[in-house]
All heavy atoms as TSV, in Angstrom:
chain	resi	resn	atom	element	x	y	z
A	1	MET	N	N	166.522	-65.968	-22.159
A	1	MET	CA	C	165.769	-65.169	-23.042
A	1	MET	C	C	166.673	-64.244	-23.857
A	1	MET	O	O	167.491	-63.512	-23.341
A	1	MET	CB	C	164.758	-64.368	-22.190
A	1	MET	CG	C	163.814	-63.551	-22.998
A	1	MET	SD	S	162.513	-62.902	-21.934
A	1	MET	CE	C	161.722	-61.891	-23.022
A	2	THR	N	N	166.420	-64.192	-25.186
A	2	THR	CA	C	167.230	-63.376	-26.083
A	2	THR	C	C	166.452	-62.145	-26.429
A	2	THR	O	O	165.277	-62.263	-26.819
A	2	THR	CB	C	167.623	-64.152	-27.359
A	2	THR	OG1	O	168.271	-65.277	-26.927
A	2	THR	CG2	C	168.500	-63.267	-28.215
A	3	THR	N	N	167.098	-60.994	-26.381
A	3	THR	CA	C	166.375	-59.750	-26.786
A	3	THR	C	C	166.696	-59.459	-28.250
A	3	THR	O	O	167.869	-59.548	-28.696
A	3	THR	CB	C	166.925	-58.524	-26.005
A	3	THR	OG1	O	166.763	-58.806	-24.652
A	3	THR	CG2	C	166.248	-57.254	-26.492
A	4	ARG	N	N	165.723	-59.321	-29.055
A	4	ARG	CA	C	165.879	-59.144	-30.532
A	4	ARG	C	C	165.981	-57.697	-30.744
A	4	ARG	O	O	165.127	-56.897	-30.335
A	4	ARG	CB	C	164.696	-59.793	-31.263
A	4	ARG	CG	C	164.849	-59.683	-32.766
A	4	ARG	CD	C	163.756	-60.423	-33.439
A	4	ARG	NE	N	163.826	-60.145	-34.849
A	4	ARG	CZ	C	162.814	-60.155	-35.621
A	4	ARG	NH1	N	161.642	-60.347	-35.179
A	4	ARG	NH2	N	162.996	-59.935	-36.884
A	5	ILE	N	N	167.018	-57.273	-31.411
A	5	ILE	CA	C	167.210	-55.855	-31.764
A	5	ILE	C	C	166.826	-55.648	-33.204
A	5	ILE	O	O	167.329	-56.342	-34.130
A	5	ILE	CB	C	168.733	-55.467	-31.557
A	5	ILE	CG1	C	169.056	-55.675	-30.111
A	5	ILE	CG2	C	168.906	-53.999	-32.046
A	5	ILE	CD1	C	170.550	-55.397	-29.838
A	6	LEU	N	N	165.887	-54.783	-33.429
A	6	LEU	CA	C	165.465	-54.541	-34.813
A	6	LEU	C	C	166.432	-53.651	-35.565
A	6	LEU	O	O	166.996	-52.785	-34.940
A	6	LEU	CB	C	164.026	-53.783	-34.778
A	6	LEU	CG	C	162.885	-54.631	-34.118
A	6	LEU	CD1	C	161.574	-53.791	-34.046
A	6	LEU	CD2	C	162.634	-55.891	-34.922
A	7	PRO	N	N	166.608	-53.831	-36.785
A	7	PRO	CA	C	167.537	-52.994	-37.587
A	7	PRO	C	C	166.983	-51.571	-37.573
A	7	PRO	O	O	165.774	-51.307	-37.541
A	7	PRO	CB	C	167.577	-53.692	-38.951
A	7	PRO	CG	C	166.268	-54.444	-39.010
A	7	PRO	CD	C	165.942	-54.861	-37.650
A	8	LYS	N	N	167.929	-50.604	-37.657
A	8	LYS	CA	C	167.564	-49.225	-37.840
A	8	LYS	C	C	166.876	-49.073	-39.110
A	8	LYS	O	O	167.197	-49.659	-40.161
A	8	LYS	CB	C	168.797	-48.319	-37.692
A	8	LYS	CG	C	169.435	-48.321	-36.324
A	8	LYS	CD	C	170.563	-47.357	-36.303
A	8	LYS	CE	C	171.175	-47.260	-34.899
A	8	LYS	NZ	N	172.282	-46.439	-34.841
A	9	ARG	N	N	165.934	-48.147	-39.118
A	9	ARG	CA	C	165.203	-47.782	-40.431
A	9	ARG	C	C	166.221	-47.021	-41.219
A	9	ARG	O	O	166.895	-46.146	-40.754
A	9	ARG	CB	C	163.967	-46.956	-40.095
A	9	ARG	CG	C	162.934	-47.870	-39.485
A	9	ARG	CD	C	161.692	-47.074	-39.020
A	9	ARG	NE	N	161.339	-46.044	-39.998
A	9	ARG	CZ	C	160.294	-45.266	-39.778
A	9	ARG	NH1	N	159.538	-45.263	-38.710
A	9	ARG	NH2	N	159.945	-44.338	-40.688
A	10	LYS	N	N	166.236	-47.293	-42.481
A	10	LYS	CA	C	167.061	-46.497	-43.401
A	10	LYS	C	C	166.525	-45.030	-43.453
A	10	LYS	O	O	165.385	-44.843	-43.516
A	10	LYS	CB	C	167.059	-47.098	-44.850
A	10	LYS	CG	C	167.701	-48.413	-44.921
A	10	LYS	CD	C	167.719	-48.956	-46.322
A	10	LYS	CE	C	168.447	-50.323	-46.407
A	10	LYS	NZ	N	168.417	-50.833	-47.722
A	11	ALA	N	N	167.504	-44.113	-43.420
A	11	ALA	CA	C	167.149	-42.761	-43.654
A	11	ALA	C	C	166.649	-42.494	-44.969
A	11	ALA	O	O	167.145	-43.124	-45.941
A	11	ALA	CB	C	168.390	-41.830	-43.302
A	12	GLU	N	N	165.722	-41.594	-45.122
A	12	GLU	CA	C	165.141	-41.190	-46.381
A	12	GLU	C	C	166.273	-40.638	-47.245
A	12	GLU	O	O	167.040	-39.768	-46.841
A	12	GLU	CB	C	164.061	-40.155	-46.230
A	12	GLU	CG	C	163.499	-39.588	-47.481
A	12	GLU	CD	C	162.529	-38.426	-47.201
A	12	GLU	OE1	O	162.033	-38.365	-46.154
A	12	GLU	OE2	O	162.331	-37.716	-48.201
A	13	LYS	N	N	166.418	-41.132	-48.430
A	13	LYS	CA	C	167.374	-40.691	-49.362
A	13	LYS	C	C	166.975	-39.193	-49.738
A	13	LYS	O	O	165.891	-39.046	-50.293
A	13	LYS	CB	C	167.466	-41.501	-50.629
A	13	LYS	CG	C	168.631	-41.089	-51.595
A	13	LYS	CD	C	168.713	-41.969	-52.675
A	13	LYS	CE	C	169.811	-41.455	-53.622
A	13	LYS	NZ	N	169.977	-42.274	-54.829
A	14	GLU	N	N	167.903	-38.279	-49.515
A	14	GLU	CA	C	167.504	-36.873	-49.806
A	14	GLU	C	C	167.853	-36.478	-51.200
A	14	GLU	O	O	169.029	-36.624	-51.679
A	14	GLU	CB	C	168.255	-36.007	-48.781
A	14	GLU	CG	C	167.730	-34.632	-48.726
A	14	GLU	CD	C	168.049	-33.838	-47.406
A	14	GLU	OE1	O	167.552	-34.201	-46.410
A	14	GLU	OE2	O	168.919	-32.973	-47.601
A	15	THR	N	N	166.860	-36.064	-51.955
A	15	THR	CA	C	167.015	-35.539	-53.330
A	15	THR	C	C	167.540	-34.150	-53.231
A	15	THR	O	O	167.517	-33.468	-52.285
A	15	THR	CB	C	165.741	-35.631	-54.099
A	15	THR	OG1	O	164.729	-34.778	-53.493
A	15	THR	CG2	C	165.123	-37.061	-54.129
A	16	ALA	N	N	167.943	-33.654	-54.435
A	16	ALA	CA	C	168.399	-32.273	-54.601
A	16	ALA	C	C	167.287	-31.369	-54.195
A	16	ALA	O	O	167.533	-30.335	-53.455
A	16	ALA	CB	C	168.905	-31.999	-55.962
A	17	ALA	N	N	166.018	-31.659	-54.569
A	17	ALA	CA	C	164.871	-30.850	-54.295
A	17	ALA	C	C	164.634	-30.884	-52.763
A	17	ALA	O	O	164.271	-29.726	-52.248
A	17	ALA	CB	C	163.649	-31.354	-55.080
A	18	THR	N	N	164.765	-31.959	-52.161
A	18	THR	CA	C	164.510	-32.000	-50.765
A	18	THR	C	C	165.640	-31.181	-49.968
A	18	THR	O	O	165.269	-30.522	-49.020
A	18	THR	CB	C	164.551	-33.463	-50.209
A	18	THR	OG1	O	163.487	-34.164	-50.893
A	18	THR	CG2	C	164.339	-33.547	-48.741
A	19	THR	N	N	166.851	-31.284	-50.413
A	19	THR	CA	C	167.987	-30.503	-49.815
A	19	THR	C	C	167.673	-29.029	-49.878
A	19	THR	O	O	167.773	-28.260	-48.986
A	19	THR	CB	C	169.302	-30.839	-50.474
A	19	THR	OG1	O	169.480	-32.313	-50.373
A	19	THR	CG2	C	170.460	-30.091	-49.851
A	20	VAL	N	N	167.263	-28.620	-51.131
A	20	VAL	CA	C	166.961	-27.190	-51.325
A	20	VAL	C	C	165.742	-26.770	-50.490
A	20	VAL	O	O	165.765	-25.675	-49.865
A	20	VAL	CB	C	166.673	-26.857	-52.815
A	20	VAL	CG1	C	166.173	-25.424	-53.031
A	20	VAL	CG2	C	167.888	-27.063	-53.602
A	21	TYR	N	N	164.754	-27.646	-50.444
A	21	TYR	CA	C	163.495	-27.405	-49.648
A	21	TYR	C	C	163.876	-27.067	-48.168
A	21	TYR	O	O	163.483	-26.159	-47.592
A	21	TYR	CB	C	162.532	-28.482	-49.785
A	21	TYR	CG	C	161.535	-28.523	-48.662
A	21	TYR	CD1	C	160.398	-27.702	-48.783
A	21	TYR	CD2	C	161.695	-29.325	-47.570
A	21	TYR	CE1	C	159.406	-27.737	-47.758
A	21	TYR	CE2	C	160.656	-29.388	-46.601
A	21	TYR	CZ	C	159.577	-28.561	-46.687
A	21	TYR	OH	O	158.607	-28.494	-45.703
A	22	HIS	N	N	164.726	-28.046	-47.586
A	22	HIS	CA	C	165.083	-27.860	-46.196
A	22	HIS	C	C	165.884	-26.567	-45.926
A	22	HIS	O	O	165.700	-25.791	-44.942
A	22	HIS	CB	C	165.850	-29.069	-45.648
A	22	HIS	CG	C	164.967	-30.269	-45.549
A	22	HIS	ND1	N	163.913	-30.350	-44.602
A	22	HIS	CD2	C	164.991	-31.548	-46.130
A	22	HIS	CE1	C	163.361	-31.446	-44.715
A	22	HIS	NE2	N	163.999	-32.241	-45.625
A	23	ALA	N	N	166.856	-26.313	-46.868
A	23	ALA	CA	C	167.635	-25.099	-46.696
A	23	ALA	C	C	166.805	-23.778	-46.781
A	23	ALA	O	O	167.052	-22.857	-46.041
A	23	ALA	CB	C	168.788	-25.115	-47.770
A	24	LEU	N	N	165.948	-23.794	-47.873
A	24	LEU	CA	C	165.050	-22.667	-48.040
A	24	LEU	C	C	164.182	-22.392	-46.796
A	24	LEU	O	O	163.972	-21.343	-46.329
A	24	LEU	CB	C	164.222	-22.819	-49.304
A	24	LEU	CG	C	164.731	-22.145	-50.551
A	24	LEU	CD1	C	163.852	-22.610	-51.713
A	24	LEU	CD2	C	164.730	-20.648	-50.415
A	25	LYS	N	N	163.543	-23.473	-46.353
A	25	LYS	CA	C	162.651	-23.422	-45.230
A	25	LYS	C	C	163.340	-22.896	-44.039
A	25	LYS	O	O	162.857	-22.032	-43.308
A	25	LYS	CB	C	161.961	-24.765	-45.018
A	25	LYS	CG	C	160.910	-24.736	-43.900
A	25	LYS	CD	C	160.150	-26.044	-43.805
A	25	LYS	CE	C	159.062	-25.888	-42.798
A	25	LYS	NZ	N	158.219	-27.180	-42.754
A	26	ARG	N	N	164.538	-23.422	-43.732
A	26	ARG	CA	C	165.305	-22.948	-42.635
A	26	ARG	C	C	165.626	-21.422	-42.785
A	26	ARG	O	O	165.410	-20.759	-41.728
A	26	ARG	CB	C	166.634	-23.750	-42.598
A	26	ARG	CG	C	167.531	-23.368	-41.414
A	26	ARG	CD	C	168.970	-23.851	-41.589
A	26	ARG	NE	N	169.556	-23.186	-42.794
A	26	ARG	CZ	C	170.209	-23.940	-43.797
A	26	ARG	NH1	N	170.343	-25.234	-43.699
A	26	ARG	NH2	N	170.664	-23.290	-44.846
A	27	ASP	N	N	166.014	-20.992	-43.869
A	27	ASP	CA	C	166.390	-19.660	-44.072
A	27	ASP	C	C	165.162	-18.710	-43.998
A	27	ASP	O	O	165.254	-17.585	-43.562
A	27	ASP	CB	C	167.145	-19.453	-45.422
A	27	ASP	CG	C	168.476	-19.961	-45.371
A	27	ASP	OD1	O	168.980	-20.285	-44.297
A	27	ASP	OD2	O	169.184	-20.064	-46.441
A	28	ILE	N	N	164.007	-19.183	-44.440
A	28	ILE	CA	C	162.786	-18.395	-44.320
A	28	ILE	C	C	162.382	-18.248	-42.935
A	28	ILE	O	O	162.015	-17.174	-42.389
A	28	ILE	CB	C	161.597	-19.012	-45.184
A	28	ILE	CG1	C	161.891	-18.947	-46.704
A	28	ILE	CG2	C	160.288	-18.380	-44.839
A	28	ILE	CD1	C	161.012	-19.676	-47.580
A	29	VAL	N	N	162.347	-19.369	-42.176
A	29	VAL	CA	C	161.984	-19.305	-40.737
A	29	VAL	C	C	162.909	-18.494	-39.907
A	29	VAL	O	O	162.453	-17.805	-38.970
A	29	VAL	CB	C	161.812	-20.812	-40.208
A	29	VAL	CG1	C	161.668	-20.789	-38.696
A	29	VAL	CG2	C	160.697	-21.516	-40.892
A	30	ARG	N	N	164.188	-18.620	-40.224
A	30	ARG	CA	C	165.222	-17.808	-39.550
A	30	ARG	C	C	165.297	-16.326	-39.831
A	30	ARG	O	O	165.985	-15.573	-39.287
A	30	ARG	CB	C	166.578	-18.438	-39.649
A	30	ARG	CG	C	166.719	-19.738	-38.920
A	30	ARG	CD	C	168.102	-20.296	-39.186
A	30	ARG	NE	N	168.256	-21.542	-38.472
A	30	ARG	CZ	C	169.303	-22.358	-38.556
A	30	ARG	NH1	N	170.323	-21.980	-39.231
A	30	ARG	NH2	N	169.382	-23.505	-37.881
A	31	GLY	N	N	164.586	-15.974	-40.913
A	31	GLY	CA	C	164.587	-14.582	-41.397
A	31	GLY	C	C	165.807	-14.258	-42.271
A	31	GLY	O	O	166.105	-13.027	-42.481
A	32	ALA	N	N	166.576	-15.247	-42.764
A	32	ALA	CA	C	167.727	-14.965	-43.607
A	32	ALA	C	C	167.297	-14.454	-44.894
A	32	ALA	O	O	168.111	-13.754	-45.641
A	32	ALA	CB	C	168.617	-16.266	-43.720
A	33	LEU	N	N	166.103	-14.694	-45.341
A	33	LEU	CA	C	165.551	-14.211	-46.608
A	33	LEU	C	C	164.511	-13.174	-46.252
A	33	LEU	O	O	163.619	-13.392	-45.464
A	33	LEU	CB	C	164.919	-15.358	-47.473
A	33	LEU	CG	C	165.969	-16.461	-47.911
A	33	LEU	CD1	C	165.215	-17.562	-48.504
A	33	LEU	CD2	C	166.927	-15.889	-48.881
A	34	GLU	N	N	164.648	-11.968	-46.871
A	34	GLU	CA	C	163.772	-10.843	-46.508
A	34	GLU	C	C	162.346	-11.075	-46.928
A	34	GLU	O	O	162.033	-11.438	-48.003
A	34	GLU	CB	C	164.351	-9.592	-47.207
A	34	GLU	CG	C	163.758	-8.354	-46.684
A	34	GLU	CD	C	164.438	-7.136	-47.270
A	34	GLU	OE1	O	165.645	-7.302	-47.581
A	34	GLU	OE2	O	163.821	-6.078	-47.301
A	35	PRO	N	N	161.428	-10.964	-45.967
A	35	PRO	CA	C	160.041	-11.196	-46.254
A	35	PRO	C	C	159.518	-10.132	-47.226
A	35	PRO	O	O	159.991	-8.987	-47.347
A	35	PRO	CB	C	159.328	-10.893	-44.881
A	35	PRO	CG	C	160.488	-10.916	-43.863
A	35	PRO	CD	C	161.683	-10.598	-44.548
A	36	GLY	N	N	158.627	-10.611	-48.096
A	36	GLY	CA	C	157.954	-9.793	-49.064
A	36	GLY	C	C	158.672	-9.780	-50.402
A	36	GLY	O	O	158.197	-9.313	-51.342
A	37	HIS	N	N	159.917	-10.282	-50.479
A	37	HIS	CA	C	160.623	-10.344	-51.756
A	37	HIS	C	C	160.371	-11.592	-52.472
A	37	HIS	O	O	160.293	-12.704	-51.812
A	37	HIS	CB	C	162.136	-10.124	-51.495
A	37	HIS	CG	C	162.489	-8.704	-51.314
A	37	HIS	ND1	N	162.302	-8.103	-50.026
A	37	HIS	CD2	C	163.077	-7.780	-52.122
A	37	HIS	CE1	C	162.723	-6.846	-50.157
A	37	HIS	NE2	N	163.180	-6.631	-51.369
A	38	LYS	N	N	160.324	-11.577	-53.782
A	38	LYS	CA	C	160.027	-12.767	-54.535
A	38	LYS	C	C	161.374	-13.568	-54.467
A	38	LYS	O	O	162.408	-13.123	-54.376
A	38	LYS	CB	C	159.851	-12.409	-56.037
A	38	LYS	CG	C	158.411	-11.907	-56.292
A	38	LYS	CD	C	158.223	-11.933	-57.776
A	38	LYS	CE	C	156.719	-11.719	-57.990
A	38	LYS	NZ	N	156.145	-12.645	-58.883
A	39	LEU	N	N	161.044	-14.927	-54.447
A	39	LEU	CA	C	162.090	-15.946	-54.400
A	39	LEU	C	C	162.360	-16.331	-55.861
A	39	LEU	O	O	161.547	-17.018	-56.470
A	39	LEU	CB	C	161.702	-17.108	-53.592
A	39	LEU	CG	C	161.463	-16.779	-52.115
A	39	LEU	CD1	C	160.922	-18.018	-51.378
A	39	LEU	CD2	C	162.715	-16.323	-51.392
A	40	LEU	N	N	163.432	-15.734	-56.470
A	40	LEU	CA	C	163.624	-15.931	-57.906
A	40	LEU	C	C	164.458	-17.283	-58.121
A	40	LEU	O	O	165.464	-17.483	-57.432
A	40	LEU	CB	C	164.399	-14.834	-58.545
A	40	LEU	CG	C	163.645	-13.422	-58.443
A	40	LEU	CD1	C	164.545	-12.332	-58.893
A	40	LEU	CD2	C	162.373	-13.462	-59.182
A	41	ILE	N	N	163.973	-18.101	-59.041
A	41	ILE	CA	C	164.597	-19.405	-59.222
A	41	ILE	C	C	166.080	-19.361	-59.495
A	41	ILE	O	O	166.875	-20.089	-58.843
A	41	ILE	CB	C	163.904	-20.131	-60.381
A	41	ILE	CG1	C	162.415	-20.493	-59.911
A	41	ILE	CG2	C	164.576	-21.462	-60.869
A	41	ILE	CD1	C	161.538	-20.965	-60.983
A	42	ASP	N	N	166.470	-18.479	-60.379
A	42	ASP	CA	C	167.971	-18.454	-60.747
A	42	ASP	C	C	168.743	-17.933	-59.482
A	42	ASP	O	O	169.838	-18.567	-59.224
A	42	ASP	CB	C	168.217	-17.474	-61.852
A	42	ASP	CG	C	167.666	-18.001	-63.128
A	42	ASP	OD1	O	167.563	-19.213	-63.270
A	42	ASP	OD2	O	167.312	-17.224	-64.070
A	43	GLN	N	N	168.283	-17.056	-58.713
A	43	GLN	CA	C	168.970	-16.635	-57.517
A	43	GLN	C	C	169.027	-17.654	-56.432
A	43	GLN	O	O	170.070	-17.868	-55.811
A	43	GLN	CB	C	168.388	-15.322	-56.981
A	43	GLN	CG	C	168.534	-14.065	-57.801
A	43	GLN	CD	C	167.793	-12.927	-57.336
A	43	GLN	OE1	O	166.975	-13.004	-56.403
A	43	GLN	NE2	N	168.094	-11.764	-57.996
A	44	ILE	N	N	168.015	-18.455	-56.286
A	44	ILE	CA	C	167.965	-19.482	-55.309
A	44	ILE	C	C	168.911	-20.627	-55.775
A	44	ILE	O	O	169.691	-21.137	-54.943
A	44	ILE	CB	C	166.514	-20.076	-55.067
A	44	ILE	CG1	C	165.769	-18.943	-54.480
A	44	ILE	CG2	C	166.552	-21.282	-54.190
A	44	ILE	CD1	C	164.201	-19.191	-54.459
A	45	ALA	N	N	168.890	-20.954	-57.058
A	45	ALA	CA	C	169.744	-21.996	-57.507
A	45	ALA	C	C	171.219	-21.671	-57.312
A	45	ALA	O	O	172.060	-22.481	-56.890
A	45	ALA	CB	C	169.530	-22.123	-59.025
A	46	GLU	N	N	171.515	-20.394	-57.562
A	46	GLU	CA	C	172.929	-19.941	-57.269
A	46	GLU	C	C	173.298	-20.000	-55.739
A	46	GLU	O	O	174.267	-20.474	-55.365
A	46	GLU	CB	C	173.112	-18.550	-57.866
A	46	GLU	CG	C	174.542	-18.060	-57.732
A	46	GLU	CD	C	174.789	-16.727	-58.400
A	46	GLU	OE1	O	174.066	-16.381	-59.343
A	46	GLU	OE2	O	175.643	-15.989	-57.916
A	47	ARG	N	N	172.308	-19.500	-54.895
A	47	ARG	CA	C	172.596	-19.444	-53.504
A	47	ARG	C	C	172.874	-20.751	-52.935
A	47	ARG	O	O	173.690	-20.986	-52.066
A	47	ARG	CB	C	171.365	-18.792	-52.814
A	47	ARG	CG	C	171.460	-18.694	-51.281
A	47	ARG	CD	C	170.176	-18.144	-50.712
A	47	ARG	NE	N	170.269	-18.021	-49.299
A	47	ARG	CZ	C	170.288	-16.863	-48.617
A	47	ARG	NH1	N	170.261	-15.729	-49.201
A	47	ARG	NH2	N	170.412	-16.919	-47.265
A	48	TYR	N	N	172.102	-21.736	-53.394
A	48	TYR	CA	C	172.227	-23.178	-52.823
A	48	TYR	C	C	172.900	-24.157	-53.709
A	48	TYR	O	O	172.893	-25.366	-53.497
A	48	TYR	CB	C	170.877	-23.697	-52.472
A	48	TYR	CG	C	170.122	-22.807	-51.437
A	48	TYR	CD1	C	169.056	-22.007	-51.841
A	48	TYR	CD2	C	170.486	-22.830	-50.156
A	48	TYR	CE1	C	168.439	-21.197	-50.890
A	48	TYR	CE2	C	169.915	-21.992	-49.211
A	48	TYR	CZ	C	168.840	-21.219	-49.542
A	48	TYR	OH	O	168.227	-20.409	-48.643
A	49	ALA	N	N	173.588	-23.581	-54.770
A	49	ALA	CA	C	174.342	-24.412	-55.646
A	49	ALA	C	C	173.565	-25.636	-56.185
A	49	ALA	O	O	173.894	-26.727	-56.078
A	49	ALA	CB	C	175.655	-24.874	-55.038
A	50	ALA	N	N	172.362	-25.349	-56.693
A	50	ALA	CA	C	171.427	-26.377	-57.154
A	50	ALA	C	C	170.946	-26.023	-58.521
A	50	ALA	O	O	171.090	-24.914	-58.988
A	50	ALA	CB	C	170.220	-26.466	-56.210
A	51	GLY	N	N	170.403	-27.020	-59.197
A	51	GLY	CA	C	169.771	-26.819	-60.543
A	51	GLY	C	C	168.359	-26.094	-60.395
A	51	GLY	O	O	167.862	-26.019	-59.255
A	52	THR	N	N	167.920	-25.564	-61.514
A	52	THR	CA	C	166.628	-24.936	-61.484
A	52	THR	C	C	165.411	-25.783	-61.245
A	52	THR	O	O	164.479	-25.409	-60.569
A	52	THR	CB	C	166.455	-24.045	-62.695
A	52	THR	OG1	O	166.528	-24.974	-63.870
A	52	THR	CG2	C	167.392	-22.911	-62.851
A	53	ASN	N	N	165.527	-27.048	-61.701
A	53	ASN	CA	C	164.361	-27.990	-61.503
A	53	ASN	C	C	164.214	-28.325	-60.049
A	53	ASN	O	O	163.118	-28.341	-59.546
A	53	ASN	CB	C	164.541	-29.234	-62.302
A	53	ASN	CG	C	164.208	-28.992	-63.850
A	53	ASN	OD1	O	163.457	-28.043	-64.137
A	53	ASN	ND2	N	164.853	-29.738	-64.657
A	54	PRO	N	N	165.267	-28.645	-59.281
A	54	PRO	CA	C	165.092	-28.906	-57.835
A	54	PRO	C	C	164.538	-27.739	-57.136
A	54	PRO	O	O	163.791	-27.794	-56.207
A	54	PRO	CB	C	166.485	-29.250	-57.352
A	54	PRO	CG	C	167.228	-29.808	-58.572
A	54	PRO	CD	C	166.623	-29.004	-59.753
A	55	VAL	N	N	165.027	-26.478	-57.575
A	55	VAL	CA	C	164.482	-25.290	-56.902
A	55	VAL	C	C	163.001	-25.126	-57.193
A	55	VAL	O	O	162.270	-24.835	-56.265
A	55	VAL	CB	C	165.344	-24.071	-57.405
A	55	VAL	CG1	C	164.588	-22.721	-56.989
A	55	VAL	CG2	C	166.762	-24.153	-56.969
A	56	ARG	N	N	162.631	-25.385	-58.380
A	56	ARG	CA	C	161.150	-25.336	-58.656
A	56	ARG	C	C	160.345	-26.210	-57.812
A	56	ARG	O	O	159.347	-25.907	-57.228
A	56	ARG	CB	C	160.944	-25.626	-60.157
A	56	ARG	CG	C	161.219	-24.515	-61.050
A	56	ARG	CD	C	160.766	-24.873	-62.559
A	56	ARG	NE	N	161.236	-23.852	-63.487
A	56	ARG	CZ	C	162.331	-23.907	-64.141
A	56	ARG	NH1	N	163.190	-24.898	-63.962
A	56	ARG	NH2	N	162.730	-22.892	-64.861
A	57	GLU	N	N	160.877	-27.553	-57.670
A	57	GLU	CA	C	160.138	-28.519	-56.820
A	57	GLU	C	C	160.111	-27.990	-55.391
A	57	GLU	O	O	159.040	-28.177	-54.713
A	57	GLU	CB	C	160.890	-29.838	-56.925
A	57	GLU	CG	C	160.710	-30.543	-58.235
A	57	GLU	CD	C	161.413	-31.871	-58.288
A	57	GLU	OE1	O	161.459	-32.542	-57.261
A	57	GLU	OE2	O	162.080	-32.189	-59.244
A	58	ALA	N	N	161.205	-27.444	-54.917
A	58	ALA	CA	C	161.261	-27.008	-53.499
A	58	ALA	C	C	160.334	-25.864	-53.297
A	58	ALA	O	O	159.552	-25.752	-52.331
A	58	ALA	CB	C	162.698	-26.572	-53.178
A	59	LEU	N	N	160.255	-24.884	-54.253
A	59	LEU	CA	C	159.367	-23.784	-54.190
A	59	LEU	C	C	157.928	-24.201	-54.243
A	59	LEU	O	O	157.072	-23.609	-53.564
A	59	LEU	CB	C	159.606	-22.738	-55.273
A	59	LEU	CG	C	160.926	-21.883	-55.106
A	59	LEU	CD1	C	161.228	-21.073	-56.355
A	59	LEU	CD2	C	160.793	-20.993	-53.940
A	60	ASN	N	N	157.584	-25.160	-55.050
A	60	ASN	CA	C	156.222	-25.691	-55.086
A	60	ASN	C	C	155.851	-26.271	-53.738
A	60	ASN	O	O	154.691	-26.035	-53.230
A	60	ASN	CB	C	156.052	-26.795	-56.205
A	60	ASN	CG	C	156.023	-26.110	-57.595
A	60	ASN	OD1	O	155.565	-24.955	-57.762
A	60	ASN	ND2	N	156.396	-26.864	-58.581
A	61	ARG	N	N	156.729	-27.051	-53.165
A	61	ARG	CA	C	156.485	-27.616	-51.873
A	61	ARG	C	C	156.289	-26.542	-50.811
A	61	ARG	O	O	155.327	-26.603	-50.012
A	61	ARG	CB	C	157.679	-28.526	-51.483
A	61	ARG	CG	C	157.370	-29.357	-50.341
A	61	ARG	CD	C	158.419	-30.455	-50.235
A	61	ARG	NE	N	158.370	-31.126	-48.980
A	61	ARG	CZ	C	159.284	-31.971	-48.466
A	61	ARG	NH1	N	160.333	-32.211	-49.243
A	61	ARG	NH2	N	159.196	-32.528	-47.358
A	62	LEU	N	N	157.082	-25.512	-50.819
A	62	LEU	CA	C	157.034	-24.443	-49.863
A	62	LEU	C	C	155.826	-23.658	-50.069
A	62	LEU	O	O	155.106	-23.147	-49.161
A	62	LEU	CB	C	158.258	-23.460	-49.928
A	62	LEU	CG	C	159.556	-24.081	-49.351
A	62	LEU	CD1	C	160.713	-23.241	-49.764
A	62	LEU	CD2	C	159.431	-24.126	-47.792
A	63	SER	N	N	155.381	-23.437	-51.386
A	63	SER	CA	C	154.160	-22.663	-51.700
A	63	SER	C	C	152.954	-23.391	-51.146
A	63	SER	O	O	152.030	-22.754	-50.614
A	63	SER	CB	C	154.062	-22.520	-53.214
A	63	SER	OG	O	152.937	-21.778	-53.549
A	64	SER	N	N	152.935	-24.755	-51.161
A	64	SER	CA	C	151.742	-25.511	-50.681
A	64	SER	C	C	151.708	-25.286	-49.153
A	64	SER	O	O	150.633	-25.522	-48.565
A	64	SER	CB	C	151.920	-26.946	-51.039
A	64	SER	OG	O	152.910	-27.606	-50.309
A	65	GLU	N	N	152.829	-24.939	-48.542
A	65	GLU	CA	C	152.864	-24.729	-47.104
A	65	GLU	C	C	152.666	-23.269	-46.770
A	65	GLU	O	O	152.818	-22.838	-45.600
A	65	GLU	CB	C	154.165	-25.286	-46.433
A	65	GLU	CG	C	154.323	-26.742	-46.627
A	65	GLU	CD	C	155.720	-27.151	-46.122
A	65	GLU	OE1	O	156.465	-26.320	-45.471
A	65	GLU	OE2	O	155.993	-28.338	-46.319
A	66	ARG	N	N	152.479	-22.468	-47.859
A	66	ARG	CA	C	152.377	-21.035	-47.771
A	66	ARG	C	C	153.623	-20.359	-47.203
A	66	ARG	O	O	153.569	-19.379	-46.492
A	66	ARG	CB	C	151.112	-20.645	-46.974
A	66	ARG	CG	C	149.831	-21.088	-47.590
A	66	ARG	CD	C	148.685	-20.430	-46.823
A	66	ARG	NE	N	147.392	-20.860	-47.519
A	66	ARG	CZ	C	146.857	-20.265	-48.513
A	66	ARG	NH1	N	147.374	-19.247	-49.052
A	66	ARG	NH2	N	145.718	-20.721	-48.975
A	67	LEU	N	N	154.796	-20.859	-47.536
A	67	LEU	CA	C	156.041	-20.306	-47.088
A	67	LEU	C	C	156.858	-19.656	-48.203
A	67	LEU	O	O	157.788	-18.856	-47.885
A	67	LEU	CB	C	156.966	-21.378	-46.360
A	67	LEU	CG	C	156.502	-21.777	-44.997
A	67	LEU	CD1	C	157.317	-22.875	-44.461
A	67	LEU	CD2	C	156.558	-20.584	-44.091
A	68	GLY	N	N	156.583	-19.956	-49.413
A	68	GLY	CA	C	157.406	-19.473	-50.485
A	68	GLY	C	C	156.600	-18.956	-51.641
A	68	GLY	O	O	155.357	-19.189	-51.654
A	69	GLY	N	N	157.306	-18.379	-52.619
A	69	GLY	CA	C	156.576	-17.989	-53.846
A	69	GLY	C	C	156.600	-16.636	-54.058
A	69	GLY	O	O	157.223	-15.736	-54.203
């Protein structure tokens, strides 16, 4: 009897927006970003070395989870 090994599932390709989203979420949950302060697009883009469009996408996603904005 032969055991068939299924191929590993490909990892989701991480976009710049997803990378920023994960980093921001991590920093919010850990308290690295001060609660109550606005998350400004330009400052976040600089902090995470990302463009402003990926930051906007990440903030929209976090906002829908009530974590950012």
